[in-house]
C-alpha positions as a Markdown table, in Angstrom:
| # | Residue | x | y | z |
|---|---|---|---|---|
| 1 | Unk | 0.6 | 7.0 | -30.9 |
| 2 | Unk | 2.1 | 10.5 | -30.6 |
| 3 | Unk | 3.2 | 10.4 | -34.3 |
| 4 | Unk | -0.3 | 9.4 | -35.4 |
| 5 | Unk | -1.9 | 12.3 | -33.6 |
| 6 | Unk | 0.6 | 14.8 | -35.1 |
| 7 | Unk | -0.1 | 13.5 | -38.6 |
| 8 | Unk | -3.8 | 13.7 | -37.8 |
| 9 | Unk | -3.5 | 17.4 | -36.9 |
| 10 | Unk | -1.7 | 18.2 | -40.1 |
| 11 | Unk | -4.3 | 16.3 | -42.2 |
| 12 | Unk | -7.2 | 18.0 | -40.4 |
| 13 | Unk | -5.6 | 21.4 | -40.9 |
| 14 | Unk | -5.1 | 20.8 | -44.6 |
| 15 | Unk | -8.7 | 19.6 | -45.1 |
| 16 | Unk | -10.2 | 22.3 | -42.9 |
| 17 | Unk | -9.5 | 25.3 | -45.0 |
| 18 | Unk | -10.9 | 23.9 | -48.3 |
| 19 | Unk | -14.0 | 25.8 | -49.2 |
| 20 | Unk | -16.5 | 25.9 | -52.0 |
| 21 | Unk | -15.9 | 29.2 | -53.8 |
| 22 | Unk | -19.0 | 29.2 | -56.0 |
| 23 | Unk | -21.4 | 29.8 | -53.1 |
| 24 | Unk | -22.9 | 33.3 | -53.4 |
| 25 | Unk | -24.9 | 33.4 | -50.2 |
| 26 | Unk | -24.3 | 32.0 | -46.8 |
| 27 | Unk | -25.9 | 32.4 | -43.4 |
| 28 | Unk | -23.7 | 33.2 | -40.4 |
| 29 | Unk | -22.7 | 30.2 | -38.4 |
| 30 | Unk | -23.5 | 32.1 | -35.2 |
| 31 | Unk | -25.7 | 35.2 | -35.4 |
| 32 | Unk | -24.6 | 36.9 | -32.2 |
| 33 | Unk | -22.5 | 36.4 | -29.1 |
| 34 | Unk | -23.9 | 33.9 | -26.6 |
| 35 | Unk | -23.0 | 33.6 | -22.9 |
| 36 | Unk | -23.8 | 30.6 | -20.8 |
| 37 | Unk | -23.6 | 30.7 | -17.0 |
| 38 | Unk | -23.5 | 27.2 | -15.6 |
| 39 | Unk | -23.2 | 26.1 | -12.0 |
| 40 | Unk | -23.6 | 22.9 | -10.0 |
| 41 | Unk | -23.4 | 21.7 | -6.4 |
| 42 | Unk | -22.4 | 18.1 | -5.7 |
| 43 | Unk | -22.5 | 16.3 | -2.4 |
| 44 | Unk | -21.5 | 12.7 | -1.8 |
| 45 | Unk | -21.0 | 10.3 | 1.1 |
| 46 | Unk | -19.7 | 6.7 | 1.3 |
| 47 | Unk | -17.4 | 4.4 | 3.3 |
| 48 | Unk | -14.6 | 3.3 | 0.9 |
| 49 | Unk | -12.2 | 6.2 | 0.8 |
| 50 | Unk | -9.1 | 5.4 | -1.4 |
| 51 | Unk | -6.9 | 7.8 | 0.5 |
| 52 | Unk | -7.3 | 5.7 | 3.6 |
| 53 | Unk | -6.9 | 2.3 | 1.9 |
| 54 | Unk | -10.4 | 1.4 | 0.9 |
| 55 | Unk | -12.3 | 2.2 | 4.1 |
| 56 | Unk | -13.3 | 5.5 | 5.7 |
| 57 | Unk | -15.5 | 8.5 | 5.0 |
| 58 | Unk | -15.9 | 9.6 | 1.4 |
| 59 | Unk | -17.8 | 12.8 | 2.3 |
| 60 | Unk | -17.2 | 15.4 | -0.3 |
| 61 | Unk | -18.8 | 18.6 | -1.5 |
| 62 | Unk | -18.1 | 20.5 | -4.7 |
| 63 | Unk | -19.3 | 23.8 | -6.1 |
| 64 | Unk | -18.5 | 24.5 | -9.8 |
| 65 | Unk | -19.3 | 27.8 | -11.5 |
| 66 | Unk | -18.6 | 28.0 | -15.2 |
| 67 | Unk | -18.9 | 30.6 | -18.0 |
| 68 | Unk | -19.0 | 29.9 | -21.7 |
| 69 | Unk | -18.7 | 32.7 | -24.2 |
| 70 | Unk | -19.3 | 32.0 | -27.9 |
| 71 | Unk | -18.4 | 34.9 | -30.2 |
| 72 | Unk | -18.8 | 35.0 | -34.0 |
| 73 | Unk | -15.6 | 36.5 | -35.5 |
| 74 | Unk | -17.2 | 36.7 | -39.0 |
| 75 | Unk | -19.7 | 34.8 | -41.0 |
| 76 | Unk | -17.6 | 31.6 | -40.9 |
| 77 | Unk | -15.6 | 31.6 | -37.7 |
| 78 | Unk | -16.6 | 31.2 | -34.0 |
| 79 | Unk | -14.4 | 31.6 | -31.0 |
| 80 | Unk | -15.6 | 29.9 | -27.8 |
| 81 | Unk | -14.0 | 30.5 | -24.3 |
| 82 | Unk | -14.9 | 28.1 | -21.5 |
| 83 | Unk | -13.7 | 29.0 | -18.1 |
| 84 | Unk | -14.6 | 27.5 | -14.7 |
| 85 | Unk | -13.5 | 26.5 | -11.3 |
| 86 | Unk | -14.3 | 23.7 | -9.0 |
| 87 | Unk | -14.1 | 24.5 | -5.3 |
| 88 | Unk | -14.3 | 21.3 | -3.2 |
| 89 | Unk | -13.9 | 20.0 | 0.4 |
| 90 | Unk | -13.1 | 16.4 | 0.9 |
| 91 | Unk | -13.0 | 14.5 | 4.1 |
| 92 | Unk | -11.1 | 11.6 | 2.5 |
| 93 | Unk | -8.4 | 13.8 | 0.9 |
| 94 | Unk | -8.0 | 15.6 | 4.2 |
| 95 | Unk | -6.7 | 12.3 | 5.7 |
| 96 | Unk | -3.6 | 12.5 | 3.6 |
| 97 | Unk | -2.5 | 13.8 | 7.0 |
| 98 | Unk | -5.0 | 12.3 | 9.4 |
| 99 | Unk | -3.1 | 13.4 | 12.5 |
| 100 | Unk | -4.4 | 17.0 | 12.2 |
| 101 | Unk | -7.8 | 15.8 | 13.4 |
| 102 | Unk | -6.7 | 16.0 | 17.0 |
| 103 | Unk | -5.1 | 19.4 | 16.6 |
| 104 | Unk | -1.8 | 17.8 | 17.6 |
| 105 | Unk | 0.0 | 19.1 | 14.6 |
| 106 | Unk | 0.4 | 22.5 | 16.1 |
| 107 | Unk | 3.8 | 21.6 | 17.4 |
| 108 | Unk | 4.9 | 19.5 | 14.4 |
| 109 | Unk | 7.1 | 20.4 | 11.4 |
| 110 | Unk | 5.6 | 18.2 | 8.7 |
| 111 | Unk | 1.9 | 18.9 | 8.4 |
| 112 | Unk | 1.9 | 20.3 | 4.9 |
| 113 | Unk | 1.5 | 17.0 | 3.1 |
| 114 | Unk | 4.2 | 17.6 | 0.6 |
| 115 | Unk | 7.5 | 15.9 | -0.4 |
| 116 | Unk | 9.6 | 18.8 | 0.9 |
| 117 | Unk | 10.6 | 18.6 | 4.5 |
| 118 | Unk | 13.2 | 19.0 | 7.2 |
| 119 | Unk | 15.1 | 15.9 | 6.1 |
| 120 | Unk | 14.5 | 14.3 | 9.5 |
| 121 | Unk | 15.6 | 17.1 | 11.6 |
| 122 | Unk | 13.6 | 18.8 | 14.4 |
| 123 | Unk | 11.0 | 17.3 | 16.7 |
| 124 | Unk | 7.8 | 15.4 | 16.0 |
| 125 | Unk | 4.2 | 16.3 | 16.9 |
| 126 | Unk | 3.5 | 17.5 | 20.4 |
| 127 | Unk | 0.7 | 16.3 | 22.6 |
| 128 | Unk | -1.5 | 13.2 | 21.8 |
| 129 | Unk | -1.4 | 12.1 | 18.2 |
| 130 | Unk | -4.6 | 10.5 | 17.0 |
| 131 | Unk | -6.4 | 10.1 | 13.7 |
| 132 | Unk | -9.2 | 8.0 | 12.1 |
| 133 | Unk | -10.2 | 7.1 | 8.5 |
| 134 | Unk | -13.8 | 8.1 | 9.7 |
| 135 | Unk | -13.0 | 11.6 | 10.9 |
| 136 | Unk | -12.0 | 14.5 | 8.6 |
| 137 | Unk | -8.7 | 16.1 | 9.3 |
| 138 | Unk | -7.9 | 19.8 | 9.2 |
| 139 | Unk | -4.9 | 19.3 | 7.0 |
| 140 | Unk | -4.1 | 21.4 | 3.9 |
| 141 | Unk | -5.5 | 18.7 | 1.6 |
| 142 | Unk | -9.0 | 19.1 | 3.1 |
| 143 | Unk | -10.0 | 21.5 | 0.4 |
| 144 | Unk | -8.8 | 22.9 | -2.9 |
| 145 | Unk | -9.8 | 24.8 | -6.0 |
| 146 | Unk | -9.4 | 23.4 | -9.5 |
| 147 | Unk | -9.4 | 25.8 | -12.4 |
| 148 | Unk | -9.7 | 25.4 | -16.1 |
| 149 | Unk | -9.8 | 27.5 | -19.3 |
| 150 | Unk | -10.5 | 26.1 | -22.7 |
| 151 | Unk | -10.4 | 28.1 | -26.0 |
| 152 | Unk | -12.0 | 26.6 | -29.1 |
| 153 | Unk | -11.9 | 28.0 | -32.7 |
| 154 | Unk | -14.1 | 26.7 | -35.4 |
| 155 | Unk | -14.2 | 27.5 | -39.1 |
| 156 | Unk | -17.1 | 26.5 | -41.5 |
| 157 | Unk | -16.8 | 26.3 | -45.3 |
| 158 | Unk | -19.0 | 28.6 | -47.5 |
| 159 | Unk | -21.5 | 25.8 | -48.1 |
| 160 | Unk | -21.4 | 24.8 | -44.4 |
| 161 | Unk | -20.6 | 21.2 | -45.3 |
| 162 | Unk | -17.2 | 21.2 | -43.7 |
| 163 | Unk | -16.3 | 22.4 | -40.2 |
| 164 | Unk | -12.7 | 22.6 | -38.9 |
| 165 | Unk | -11.9 | 23.2 | -35.2 |
| 166 | Unk | -9.0 | 23.5 | -32.9 |
| 167 | Unk | -8.8 | 23.9 | -29.1 |
| 168 | Unk | -6.3 | 24.5 | -26.3 |
| 169 | Unk | -6.8 | 24.1 | -22.6 |
| 170 | Unk | -5.0 | 24.6 | -19.3 |
| 171 | Unk | -6.1 | 23.4 | -15.9 |
| 172 | Unk | -4.6 | 22.9 | -12.5 |
| 173 | Unk | -5.0 | 22.3 | -8.8 |
| 174 | Unk | -2.6 | 22.0 | -5.9 |
| 175 | Unk | -1.2 | 18.6 | -6.9 |
| 176 | Unk | -1.8 | 18.5 | -10.6 |
| 177 | Unk | -1.3 | 20.7 | -13.8 |
| 178 | Unk | -2.5 | 19.9 | -17.3 |
| 179 | Unk | -2.3 | 21.5 | -20.7 |
| 180 | Unk | -4.1 | 20.1 | -23.8 |
| 181 | Unk | -4.5 | 20.7 | -27.5 |
| 182 | Unk | -6.9 | 19.3 | -30.0 |
| 183 | Unk | -8.2 | 19.5 | -33.6 |
| 184 | Unk | -11.1 | 18.1 | -35.4 |
| 185 | Unk | -12.9 | 18.1 | -38.7 |
| 186 | Unk | -16.6 | 17.3 | -39.6 |
| 187 | Unk | -18.1 | 16.6 | -43.0 |
| 188 | Unk | -21.8 | 17.0 | -43.8 |
| 189 | Unk | -23.3 | 15.1 | -46.8 |
| 190 | Unk | -26.7 | 14.2 | -48.2 |
| 191 | Unk | -28.2 | 17.7 | -47.7 |
| 192 | Unk | -26.7 | 17.7 | -44.2 |
| 193 | Unk | -28.6 | 14.6 | -43.2 |
| 194 | Unk | -25.3 | 12.8 | -42.7 |
| 195 | Unk | -22.3 | 13.9 | -40.7 |
| 196 | Unk | -18.9 | 12.3 | -40.2 |
| 197 | Unk | -16.4 | 13.7 | -37.7 |
| 198 | Unk | -12.8 | 13.0 | -36.6 |
| 199 | Unk | -11.0 | 14.6 | -33.6 |
| 200 | Unk | -7.6 | 14.3 | -32.0 |
| 201 | Unk | -6.7 | 15.4 | -28.4 |
| 202 | Unk | -3.4 | 15.5 | -26.5 |
| 203 | Unk | -3.2 | 16.2 | -22.8 |
| 204 | Unk | 0.2 | 16.7 | -21.1 |
| 205 | Unk | -0.1 | 16.5 | -17.4 |
| 206 | Unk | 2.3 | 16.9 | -14.5 |
| 207 | Unk | 2.0 | 15.7 | -10.9 |
| 208 | Unk | 3.1 | 17.8 | -8.0 |
| 209 | Unk | 2.9 | 14.7 | -5.8 |
| 210 | Unk | 1.7 | 14.7 | -2.2 |
| 211 | Unk | 2.0 | 11.6 | -0.1 |
| 212 | Unk | 0.5 | 10.1 | 3.1 |
| 213 | Unk | 2.2 | 11.8 | 6.0 |
| 214 | Unk | 3.7 | 8.6 | 7.6 |
| 215 | Unk | 5.3 | 7.4 | 4.3 |
| 216 | Unk | 6.7 | 10.8 | 3.4 |
| 217 | Unk | 8.0 | 11.3 | 6.9 |
| 218 | Unk | 9.6 | 7.9 | 7.0 |
| 219 | Unk | 11.9 | 8.8 | 4.1 |
| 220 | Unk | 12.6 | 12.3 | 5.4 |
| 221 | Unk | 13.7 | 10.8 | 8.8 |
| 222 | Unk | 16.0 | 8.3 | 7.0 |
| 223 | Unk | 13.9 | 5.4 | 8.2 |
| 224 | Unk | 14.6 | 6.4 | 11.8 |
| 225 | Unk | 11.4 | 6.1 | 13.8 |
| 226 | Unk | 12.9 | 8.1 | 16.6 |
| 227 | Unk | 13.3 | 11.2 | 14.5 |
| 228 | Unk | 11.3 | 13.8 | 12.6 |
| 229 | Unk | 7.5 | 13.2 | 12.7 |
| 230 | Unk | 7.9 | 9.9 | 14.6 |
| 231 | Unk | 9.9 | 11.4 | 17.5 |
| 232 | Unk | 8.0 | 10.8 | 20.8 |
| 233 | Unk | 5.1 | 9.0 | 19.0 |
| 234 | Unk | 4.2 | 5.4 | 20.1 |
| 235 | Unk | 3.6 | 2.9 | 17.4 |
| 236 | Unk | 1.1 | 0.1 | 18.4 |
| 237 | Unk | 0.8 | -3.4 | 17.1 |
| 238 | Unk | -2.5 | -5.3 | 16.5 |
| 239 | Unk | -2.8 | -6.1 | 20.1 |
| 240 | Unk | -2.5 | -2.5 | 21.1 |
| 241 | Unk | 1.0 | -3.0 | 22.7 |
| 242 | Unk | 3.7 | -0.3 | 22.2 |
| 243 | Unk | 6.4 | -1.6 | 19.9 |
| 244 | Unk | 10.2 | -1.2 | 20.2 |
| 245 | Unk | 11.0 | 1.2 | 17.4 |
| 246 | Unk | 14.6 | 0.1 | 17.4 |
| 247 | Unk | 13.6 | -3.6 | 16.8 |
| 248 | Unk | 12.3 | -5.6 | 13.9 |
| 249 | Unk | 8.7 | -6.0 | 15.2 |
| 250 | Unk | 7.6 | -2.5 | 14.4 |
| 251 | Unk | 6.1 | -0.6 | 11.5 |
| 252 | Unk | 7.9 | 0.1 | 8.2 |
| 253 | Unk | 6.6 | 0.5 | 4.6 |
| 254 | Unk | 7.1 | -2.3 | 2.1 |
| 255 | Unk | 10.7 | -3.2 | 1.3 |
| 256 | Unk | 12.0 | -1.0 | -1.4 |
| 257 | Unk | 9.4 | 1.7 | -0.8 |
| 258 | Unk | 10.1 | 4.9 | -2.7 |
| 259 | Unk | 8.3 | 8.0 | -4.0 |
| 260 | Unk | 7.4 | 8.4 | -7.7 |
| 261 | Unk | 10.0 | 9.3 | -10.2 |
| 262 | Unk | 7.9 | 9.8 | -13.4 |
| 263 | Unk | 5.7 | 12.8 | -12.6 |
| 264 | Unk | 4.1 | 13.0 | -16.0 |
| 265 | Unk | 0.8 | 11.7 | -17.2 |
| 266 | Unk | 0.1 | 12.0 | -21.0 |
| 267 | Unk | -3.1 | 11.2 | -22.8 |
| 268 | Unk | -3.6 | 10.8 | -26.5 |
| 269 | Unk | -7.1 | 10.3 | -28.0 |
| 270 | Unk | -8.6 | 9.8 | -31.4 |
| 271 | Unk | -12.4 | 10.1 | -31.8 |
| 272 | Unk | -14.5 | 9.1 | -34.8 |
| 273 | Unk | -18.2 | 9.9 | -35.1 |
| 274 | Unk | -21.1 | 9.3 | -37.5 |
| 275 | Unk | -24.5 | 10.9 | -37.4 |
| 276 | Unk | -27.5 | 10.2 | -39.6 |
| 277 | Unk | -31.0 | 11.6 | -39.8 |
| 278 | Unk | -33.1 | 8.5 | -40.5 |
| 279 | Unk | -36.5 | 10.2 | -40.9 |
| 280 | Unk | -38.1 | 13.5 | -40.0 |
| 281 | Unk | -38.6 | 12.0 | -36.5 |
| 282 | Unk | -35.5 | 10.0 | -35.9 |
| 283 | Unk | -31.7 | 10.5 | -35.7 |
| 284 | Unk | -28.9 | 8.1 | -34.8 |
| 285 | Unk | -25.3 | 8.8 | -33.9 |
| 286 | Unk | -22.4 | 6.3 | -33.4 |
| 287 | Unk | -19.0 | 7.1 | -31.9 |
| 288 | Unk | -15.7 | 5.4 | -31.3 |
| 289 | Unk | -12.7 | 6.6 | -29.2 |
| 290 | Unk | -9.3 | 5.2 | -28.8 |
| 291 | Unk | -7.3 | 6.5 | -25.8 |
| 292 | Unk | -3.7 | 5.9 | -24.9 |
| 293 | Unk | -2.3 | 7.0 | -21.5 |
| 294 | Unk | 1.3 | 7.0 | -20.4 |
| 295 | Unk | 3.2 | 8.0 | -17.3 |
| 296 | Unk | 2.3 | 7.8 | -13.6 |
| 297 | Unk | -1.3 | 6.6 | -13.7 |
| 298 | Unk | -1.7 | 5.8 | -10.0 |
| 299 | Unk | -2.6 | 8.4 | -7.3 |
| 300 | Unk | 0.3 | 9.0 | -4.9 |
| 301 | Unk | -2.2 | 10.2 | -2.2 |
| 302 | Unk | -3.9 | 6.7 | -1.9 |
| 303 | Unk | -2.7 | 4.2 | 0.7 |
| 304 | Unk | -2.6 | 0.5 | 0.3 |
| 305 | Unk | -2.7 | -2.1 | 3.2 |
| 306 | Unk | -1.5 | -5.7 | 2.5 |
| 307 | Unk | -3.1 | -8.8 | 3.9 |
| 308 | Unk | 0.2 | -10.6 | 4.4 |
| 309 | Unk | 1.9 | -7.9 | 6.6 |
| 310 | Unk | 1.3 | -7.1 | 10.2 |
| 311 | Unk | -0.7 | -4.0 | 11.1 |
| 312 | Unk | 0.6 | -1.1 | 13.1 |
| 313 | Unk | -1.2 | 2.0 | 14.5 |
| 314 | Unk | -0.9 | 5.4 | 16.0 |
| 315 | Unk | -3.5 | 6.6 | 18.5 |
| 316 | Unk | -5.8 | 5.0 | 21.1 |
| 317 | Unk | -5.1 | 1.3 | 21.5 |
| 318 | Unk | -8.7 | 0.6 | 22.8 |
| 319 | Unk | -10.1 | 1.6 | 19.3 |
| 320 | Unk | -8.0 | -0.9 | 17.3 |
| 321 | Unk | -10.6 | -3.7 | 17.5 |
| 322 | Unk | -13.2 | -1.3 | 16.0 |
| 323 | Unk | -10.8 | 0.2 | 13.4 |
| 324 | Unk | -13.1 | -0.5 | 10.4 |
| 325 | Unk | -16.2 | 0.9 | 12.2 |
| 326 | Unk | -17.4 | 4.4 | 12.3 |
| 327 | Unk | -17.2 | 4.2 | 16.1 |
| 328 | Unk | -13.4 | 4.5 | 15.7 |
| 329 | Unk | -12.5 | 8.2 | 16.1 |
| 330 | Unk | -9.0 | 8.1 | 17.5 |
| 331 | Unk | -6.7 | 5.5 | 16.0 |
| 332 | Unk | -5.1 | 5.3 | 12.6 |
| 333 | Unk | -3.3 | 2.5 | 10.8 |
| 334 | Unk | 0.1 | 3.2 | 9.2 |
| 335 | Unk | 0.2 | 2.5 | 5.5 |
| 336 | Unk | 2.2 | -0.3 | 3.8 |
| 337 | Unk | 2.6 | 1.5 | 0.5 |
| 338 | Unk | 0.9 | 3.9 | -2.0 |
| 339 | Unk | -1.2 | 2.8 | -4.9 |
| 340 | Unk | 0.9 | 1.3 | -7.8 |
| 341 | Unk | -0.5 | 0.8 | -11.3 |
| 342 | Unk | 1.0 | 0.1 | -14.8 |
| 343 | Unk | 2.5 | 3.1 | -16.6 |
| 344 | Unk | 0.3 | 2.6 | -19.7 |
| 345 | Unk | -3.4 | 2.2 | -20.3 |
| 346 | Unk | -5.3 | 1.7 | -23.5 |
| 347 | Unk | -9.0 | 2.5 | -23.3 |
| 348 | Unk | -11.8 | 2.1 | -25.9 |
| 349 | Unk | -15.4 | 3.4 | -25.5 |
| 350 | Unk | -17.9 | 2.6 | -28.3 |
| 351 | Unk | -21.3 | 4.2 | -28.1 |
| 352 | Unk | -24.5 | 5.2 | -29.8 |
| 353 | Unk | -27.3 | 7.7 | -29.4 |
| 354 | Unk | -30.8 | 7.4 | -30.8 |
| 355 | Unk | -33.2 | 10.4 | -30.6 |
| 356 | Unk | -36.9 | 10.1 | -31.6 |
| 357 | Unk | -39.5 | 12.9 | -31.9 |
| 358 | Unk | -42.7 | 11.3 | -30.8 |
| 359 | Unk | -45.0 | 14.3 | -31.2 |
| 360 | Unk | -45.1 | 18.0 | -30.4 |
| 361 | Unk | -45.1 | 17.2 | -26.7 |
| 362 | Unk | -42.7 | 14.2 | -26.2 |
| 363 | Unk | -39.3 | 13.3 | -27.4 |
| 364 | Unk | -37.0 | 10.4 | -26.5 |
| 365 | Unk | -33.2 | 10.7 | -26.1 |
| 366 | Unk | -31.4 | 7.4 | -25.6 |
| 367 | Unk | -27.7 | 6.6 | -25.1 |
| 368 | Unk | -25.6 | 3.4 | -24.8 |
| 369 | Unk | -21.9 | 3.0 | -24.4 |
| 370 | Unk | -19.6 | -0.1 | -24.1 |
| 371 | Unk | -16.1 | 0.4 | -22.7 |
| 372 | Unk | -13.1 | -1.8 | -22.3 |
| 373 | Unk | -9.4 | -1.3 | -21.5 |
| 374 | Unk | -6.2 | -3.4 | -21.0 |
| 375 | Unk | -6.4 | -3.2 | -17.2 |
| 376 | Unk | -9.3 | -5.7 | -17.3 |
| 377 | Unk | -12.2 | -3.3 | -16.8 |
| 378 | Unk | -15.3 | -3.4 | -19.0 |
| 379 | Unk | -18.5 | -1.3 | -18.5 |
| 380 | Unk | -21.9 | -0.7 | -19.9 |
| 381 | Unk | -23.8 | 2.6 | -19.7 |
| 382 | Unk | -27.4 | 3.1 | -20.8 |
| 383 | Unk | -29.5 | 6.2 | -20.3 |
| 384 | Unk | -32.9 | 7.6 | -21.3 |
| 385 | Unk | -34.2 | 11.2 | -21.2 |
| 386 | Unk | -37.8 | 12.1 | -22.0 |
| 387 | Unk | -38.3 | 15.9 | -22.7 |
| 388 | Unk | -41.9 | 16.7 | -22.2 |
| 389 | Unk | -43.0 | 20.1 | -23.6 |
| 390 | Unk | -45.6 | 21.7 | -21.3 |
| 391 | Unk | -45.9 | 24.9 | -23.3 |
| 392 | Unk | -44.0 | 27.0 | -25.7 |
| 393 | Unk | -41.8 | 28.2 | -22.8 |
| 394 | Unk | -41.6 | 25.3 | -20.4 |
| 395 | Unk | -40.2 | 21.8 | -20.8 |
| 396 | Unk | -39.5 | 19.1 | -18.2 |
| 397 | Unk | -37.1 | 16.3 | -18.8 |
| 398 | Unk | -37.0 | 13.3 | -16.4 |
| 399 | Unk | -34.0 | 11.0 | -16.9 |
| 400 | Unk | -32.5 | 7.7 | -15.8 |
| 401 | Unk | -29.0 | 6.3 | -16.2 |
| 402 | Unk | -27.7 | 2.8 | -15.5 |
| 403 | Unk | -24.0 | 2.0 | -15.2 |
| 404 | Unk | -22.2 | -1.3 | -14.4 |
| 405 | Unk | -18.5 | -2.1 | -14.5 |
| 406 | Unk | -16.1 | -4.9 | -13.7 |
| 407 | Unk | -13.0 | -4.4 | -11.5 |
| 408 | Unk | -9.6 | -3.8 | -12.9 |
| 409 | Unk | -7.1 | -6.7 | -12.5 |
| 410 | Unk | -5.2 | -4.9 | -9.8 |
| 411 | Unk | -8.0 | -4.0 | -7.4 |
| 412 | Unk | -8.7 | -5.6 | -4.0 |
| 413 | Unk | -10.5 | -4.2 | -0.9 |
| 414 | Unk | -8.8 | -3.1 | 2.3 |
| 415 | Unk | -6.1 | -5.5 | 3.4 |
| 416 | Unk | -6.8 | -8.0 | 0.5 |
| 417 | Unk | -3.9 | -7.0 | -1.7 |
| 418 | Unk | -0.6 | -8.8 | -1.3 |
| 419 | Unk | 2.9 | -7.4 | -1.0 |
| 420 | Unk | 4.1 | -9.9 | -3.6 |
| 421 | Unk | 2.0 | -8.2 | -6.3 |
| 422 | Unk | 3.6 | -5.8 | -8.7 |
| 423 | Unk | 0.5 | -3.5 | -9.0 |
| 424 | Unk | -2.3 | -2.9 | -6.5 |
| 425 | Unk | -5.0 | -0.5 | -5.5 |
| 426 | Unk | -7.9 | -0.3 | -3.1 |
| 427 | Unk | -9.7 | 2.5 | -5.0 |
| 428 | Unk | -13.4 | 1.5 | -5.2 |
| 429 | Unk | -13.8 | 3.7 | -8.4 |
| 430 | Unk | -11.8 | 0.8 | -10.0 |
| 431 | Unk | -13.8 | -2.0 | -8.4 |
| 432 | Unk | -16.9 | -3.8 | -9.7 |
| 433 | Unk | -20.1 | -2.0 | -9.0 |
| 434 | Unk | -23.5 | -1.0 | -10.4 |
| 435 | Unk | -24.9 | 2.5 | -10.3 |
| 436 | Unk | -28.3 | 4.2 | -10.8 |
| 437 | Unk | -28.8 | 7.8 | -11.5 |
| 438 | Unk | -32.3 | 9.5 | -11.5 |
| 439 | Unk | -32.9 | 13.0 | -12.5 |
| 440 | Unk | -35.5 | 15.6 | -13.3 |
| 441 | Unk | -35.0 | 18.9 | -15.0 |
| 442 | Unk | -37.0 | 21.9 | -16.2 |
| 443 | Unk | -36.2 | 24.4 | -18.9 |
| 444 | Unk | -37.6 | 27.8 | -19.5 |
| 445 | Unk | -37.2 | 29.3 | -23.0 |
| 446 | Unk | -37.8 | 32.9 | -24.0 |
| 447 | Unk | -37.6 | 33.0 | -27.8 |
| 448 | Unk | -38.1 | 36.8 | -27.7 |
| 449 | Unk | -35.4 | 37.4 | -25.0 |
| 450 | Unk | -37.7 | 39.8 | -23.1 |
| 451 | Unk | -35.6 | 39.9 | -20.0 |
| 452 | Unk | -32.5 | 42.1 | -20.6 |
| 453 | Unk | -29.2 | 42.5 | -18.6 |
| 454 | Unk | -27.3 | 45.3 | -20.3 |
| 455 | Unk | -27.3 | 44.4 | -24.0 |
| 456 | Unk | -27.9 | 40.7 | -23.4 |
| 457 | Unk | -31.3 | 39.0 | -23.5 |
| 458 | Unk | -32.1 | 35.9 | -21.5 |
| 459 | Unk | -32.7 | 33.0 | -23.9 |
| 460 | Unk | -33.2 | 30.1 | -21.5 |
| 461 | Unk | -32.9 | 28.8 | -18.0 |
| 462 | Unk | -32.2 | 25.2 | -17.1 |
| 463 | Unk | -32.5 | 23.7 | -13.6 |
| 464 | Unk | -31.8 | 20.0 | -12.8 |
| 465 | Unk | -31.6 | 17.7 | -9.8 |
| 466 | Unk | -30.0 | 14.2 | -10.0 |
| 467 | Unk | -29.6 | 11.4 | -7.4 |
| 468 | Unk | -26.7 | 8.9 | -7.8 |
| 469 | Unk | -26.6 | 5.6 | -5.9 |
| 470 | Unk | -23.8 | 3.1 | -6.2 |
| 471 | Unk | -23.9 | -0.6 | -5.1 |
| 472 | Unk | -20.7 | 0.0 | -3.0 |
| 473 | Unk | -22.7 | 2.4 | -0.7 |
| 474 | Unk | -21.6 | 5.6 | -2.2 |
| 475 | Unk | -24.4 | 8.1 | -2.9 |
| 476 | Unk | -24.5 | 11.6 | -4.2 |
| 477 | Unk | -26.8 | 14.5 | -5.1 |
| 478 | Unk | -26.3 | 17.0 | -7.8 |
| 479 | Unk | -28.1 | 20.3 | -8.3 |
| 480 | Unk | -27.2 | 22.2 | -11.5 |
| 481 | Unk | -28.4 | 25.3 | -13.3 |
| 482 | Unk | -27.7 | 27.1 | -16.5 |
| 483 | Unk | -28.6 | 30.5 | -17.9 |
| 484 | Unk | -28.1 | 31.4 | -21.6 |
| 485 | Unk | -27.9 | 35.0 | -22.7 |
| 486 | Unk | -27.7 | 36.4 | -26.3 |
| 487 | Unk | -26.4 | 39.7 | -27.4 |
| 488 | Unk | -29.2 | 41.7 | -29.0 |
């Protein structure tokens, strides 16, 4: 797959710079510099957190400001810079180390959630050690900032019938780093009523893996439950009795447990698209993507509990019978393993768009996508947006999106995976579910850019609200806004 992408880039580059030399007049691709300020606020809640094995709070908030600058370099070339951050707080991710919830970690030496430690030396947590999948911890993984910068360059031929593009990106957060490159080419035919496009992308990602505290600490302590993090901590069985940590009837991860060795995740994609103007009122687009992923495709933060192994806990014994209830605030089940998934995945989405201009007031924008992969997941997505023009300046656009998917072959809920399996996950994002998303937006357009900020005139304002509801119980609200400015 890697060789195919390299050959594609060379071919796209060779085709991209071919131009028609007999054209005597051409309009600039982009008349002046444009700046888009985008922002969104996302809030969700649910009860199937993957970090705590398929149960527990999924409460999360995310604030994402983004700036996009498009600059004409000359008549034919445009440079676009897209930079943004995503600042989030996550109750589920915080429970990578759930034992911070009690404040007990103040005397510990392993509350930083990483794979570096004291190699089993030193003492454990001081004071009562409690935790719960339903209570957010105060650990380092409770919040983070993801950052991304993408630079795109596009070149159009003199007759504007060919467009070549290339892009590069870099992004990262506390446990993940990614670099990407891509190139594409588009051909316009039939008086620009027909367009065919091809694009290739490569993302080379690297994990900085962080693991559940009890699993990481188990290895650091050399499997000695009387050392390191576990020193002075009682381990309880299902009946709430304190176990003998020197005996066999106590907690340990699955036999052969180890941390990940391959810290890479590489993604190669090839995209094909076709667009056709059918009539003066109708346009259709069709696209096909083929995506190959290689490397560590599971998430090392996510616990798995097996149905064929005994359960062990840390915390208040009286809360064990109510472990899966939100009433449990002070006992936590020790993990059997982290999520394990195959090291390759082949994904194929196929989709289409159909847009129809009904009249000067109403338009229809429709979308459908079918997806399948070699992990056993299939999905269908269908959406409809209806822009309604209220005046020359104001447009509202209600929207609806329906989504349904099957589970991957390796998914099972909390305590339904088996230790005899090679691969397993309890991440409900990989389960079977249906989802509905409802939205309403409003756009203000000022064709004369009357409002000025320095030398930039305000072209448009977009505001949107969306509500997302999943059959698993997860629900989310999204508020987003966008402001477009043009250099006068």
